[in-house]
C-alpha positions, 0 to 999 in steps of 0.5 A, a space after each residue: 333369446 335376445 341378448 341384453 344391450 350394452 351401450 357404448 358411451 361415445 359419439 366418436 365414430 372412430 372410437 365406436 368402431 374400434 370398441 365394437 371390434 375390441 368387444 366383439 363376441 361379448 354376450 351383449 348386443 352393442 349399441 351406440 347412443 344414436 341407436 337408442 336416441 341419446 344425444 348426451 355430452 358429458 364434460 371430460 374435466 375430471 382429474 383422472 382417466 378413471 374419473 372421466 370414464 366413470 362420469 360418462 358411463 354413469 351419465 349414459 347408464 342413467 339416461 338410457 337405463 342400459 348397462 354402459 361402457 365408457 372409456 377415457 384414454 390418453 397419450 403420455 410422453 415422458 419428455 413432456 412430463 406426461 403431456 398431453 395426458 388427459 388433454 390428448 383429444 384437446 391438445 391443439 384446441 377443442 375440435 382440432 383435427 388429428 393432423 394439428 394435434 400430431 403437428 403440435 406434439 412433434 413440434 414440442 419434441 423437435 429437439 428430443 433424440 430418439 432414445 428419449 422419446 418414450 411414451 405410453 398410451 393409457 386407457 381406462 374403461 368404466 362399466 356402469 349398471 343403471 343402478 350406478 355400480 361401476 367396474 373399472 378396467 385399465 390397459 397400457 401400451 408402451 412405445 416411442 414417438 416418431 419424428 414424422 407420421 407413418 401409416 394410414 390406419 387407426 386414428 388420433 396419435 397412432 401414426 406417430 406411436 412406434 412399437 419397437 417389438 412390431 417395428 411399426 407405428 400403431 397406424 401401420 398395424 393391421 387392425 386385428 393386431 392393434 386391437 390385441 396389443 393396444 391400450 384399448 385392446 388390453 383394457 377390453 380384455 379385462 372388460 370382457 371378464 367383467 361383462 361375462 360376470 355381469 351377464 351371468 349375474 343378471 345385473 344389467 337391464 335389457 
């Protein structure tokens, strides 16, 4: 018996790869927009992570007729009043590479001492049925911002996000460890429970 499909509503190859790893083993066949012929860009101009994730999930679910998971995430730095937050991906301008965003962040924190560089990653996942029902799952991960990038793994701000309990940045962690303790990993654990319930209640479309 074929598994029902779960559409991952992202066009970011790094995020798609990470979400596939985080959600490995769920009772669904994970598909990307390109796999089902979808080319959809949903504006991420909501006031919260939940609003952005919900908009994306509902739009992709309506367009595809599939159960859909979307996420919105961001880095919140205490010394910057919570910035870059919702604008994390666009912090150095639309389409700016990771290195430029990191450079901007480190420049703004240049005179901030180590003990005041607290930050957290936040991820909200929205799971939308084709009928418009939405379930939200949230994960967070606390750390500090380093003075320079470290590590080759991950993506985004991972090279400057230091986890004291691991004594490593997110980019230095093995992928399997990162996917257990990261904000996206923690949101994914909650999403697994929701997906299991939806699959057993047959409230999704294959």
